[in-house]
N, C-alpha and C positions, 0 to 999 in steps of 0.2 A: 487774455482770459484771466478774470479775477481769481486769486488764490484763496481758499478757505482760511479763515482766521484760526490759527492754532498756536497756542503758547506752549513752552516746554512743560509747564505743569499740567496742562490739559492733555498733552501727549502722554505724560507719565501716567496719568489716571487711565487713559485708554489702553495702554499696553499692559498695565497691571490687570485690568479686567479681562483682557484677551488671554493673558497667561493663565488666569484662574478658571477658564472654561474647560469643560470636559473634552471638547474637540481639540483644544491645544495640547492637552496632556497626551492625547492619543498620538499627536504629531511627534512629540519629543520623547515618548517612551521608547527605549531601546535604540536611540540614535547612536550610542557608543558601543553597541554590540557588534561583533564581527560574525558574519555569516559563515557557516561551515563550508569548507573547501569542497567544490564539486568533484564528483568521482567521474573520471573520464573513462569511456569504454575502451577496452583493450582490443587492438586490431588482431585478426587471426595471424598466427605464426609468430607472435612475440614471445618473449622469455617467460611471461606468466603462464602460458599454455604448455611450455616445455620445461619442466623442472630441471634445474641445474644448468640450463643453457643461458649464456650471457648474450645480450643483444649485440649484433654486429655493429650497430650504429645508433646514435642517440635518436635518429629519426624513427627507428623502430618503435620507440615509446610514444610517438604521437598518434592521435586518432584522426587527425586531419592533415592534409598536405601542408608543407612549409609555406608555400606561396599563399595559401588561403589564410594561414595565421598572420602573415605579414600584412596582407590586404585588410584583414579585420583590425589589426593593430593601428594601421594608418587611419582607418575610418574612425577609430575611437579617440584619436588625438583631439584635444580641444582646439576650437577655432582660434585664430589669432585675435588677441585682445583688441577691442576697438580703440581708435585713437582718442585719448582723453582731451577734453577742452581744458586749457589751463584755468585755474581759479583767477577771478579778478584780483587786482593788486590790493595793496593795503587800503586804498580808498574804498574799494569794493567791499572790504571787510566791515566797514563802519556804515555803509549805506543801507537803507531799508531793503530787506530781501525782495520786496515786490518789484523793485527796479531791475531785478535780475530775471524776471519771469519769462522774458523772451528766450532765455537759454533752454527752456523746456521744449521749444519747438523742434520736432523731429527726433527727440531723444527716445530710445526704446525703453521698454520696461526692464528692470534689473531684478536680480534675486536679492533677498535680505542681506546675505553675506557681502554682495557687491556694494549694496547701498551703505553698509557699515564701513566698507573700505574707503568710500568717498567721504563719509563723515570723519573718519580718522585723518584723511588728508586735510580736511578743513581745520581740525584741531592742531595738526602739525604745522600748517602754514600760517594760520590766522591766530592760533593760540587757544589755550584752555583757561577757563575761569570757573570759580565756584561761588559767584555772587548769587544770592537767593532771588528767585522769581524774575530773572532777567534773561532774555535770549542771548544777549551779548553785553560786554562792558564797553567803556568809552574807547578802548583800543580795538574793538571788533572781535575780541576773543569770545569763544562760545563755551557753554557747558556741554555735557554729553548729549542731552536731549536737544539742546539748541543746535548742535552740529548736525544732528539727524534731520531736523526741520530745514536747516539751510541746505543740506544735500538734496532734499526733496525739491526745494524751491529753485535750486540750480539745475534741476532736470533729472536727478538720479533717483528714480523710483516714484511710484504712486503713493498716495496716503495709505493705501492698504499695505504696501511694501514697508512703509515706515512703521506701521503698527506691528507687523510681523517681526521686523528687525528689532524693535523695542522689546517684544515679548521674548525673543532669543536672549537679549541682554538680561531681562529679569530671570530667565532660566539659568543663566550663568551665575548671576548673583545668588540665587537660591542654592545652587550647588556649593557656594562658598559660605553658606549659613546666614546670608543677609536676607531679612524678611521684609524690609521696607521698600520704598520706591527708589527709582534710579536717581532722582533729584536729591533725595536725602543722603544717598551714598555719595553723590558728587559734592555735596556741601559739608561733609564730615570734616571737623577740624583736623588739620594735618594732612588732608588729602592732597596728592600731587598730580601733576600732569602725566608723569610716567605711569602712575597707577591707573589713570583713566585710559591711557593708550593700551596698557596691558590688558585691561578689562575688555576693550574692544577687540584686541587681537585674539583673545581666548574665545570670545563670542563668535568672531568670524570663523574660526576653526570649527567650533561646535555646529554652527549653522551649515557650513560648507560640507562637513562630514555627513550631515543629514540630507544633503542634496538641495539645500536652500541657500 
């Protein structure tokens, strides 16, 4: 299946426009606020209804049976992480991404935070670069936006997921006082690979805490 042509700079423009929409601001507003702790009902006969009496057992403080709490906790555990396909080797890093399109077959949709984790792996294994207006350099290293596009072309997330992941990156940059595009940040003189990875790590946490 032919992949839409999308360059790092076009992606940068798309995610910046998405971030500036009112709908996106509704998504990110309050993502870092902690909800108030729920008030559990007190079972009849507990210490709260008999002043001065200490509970005979910690189970007296529970509003539901212990077995039910355990069962609910087990159900809430995250599913085992799917087995990841290894990245193509160093030759794969320098080949055109369209040659990897077969890897999208059978791949499920992922959340923006998961997509960014795959982009981070690409930067770690294939390298980071800050050459302007290029998806990758001669060694196959990517810029931040280039790594996101490559992650998509390797099967990790739809184009809509890429847009939302990029908008989360913009949100993280805005929280740090950066008002420009991702690519301009990536190309700043003195920028390092460690800073690029740290930006992605912070964005992954921000998106994951918002359920994305």
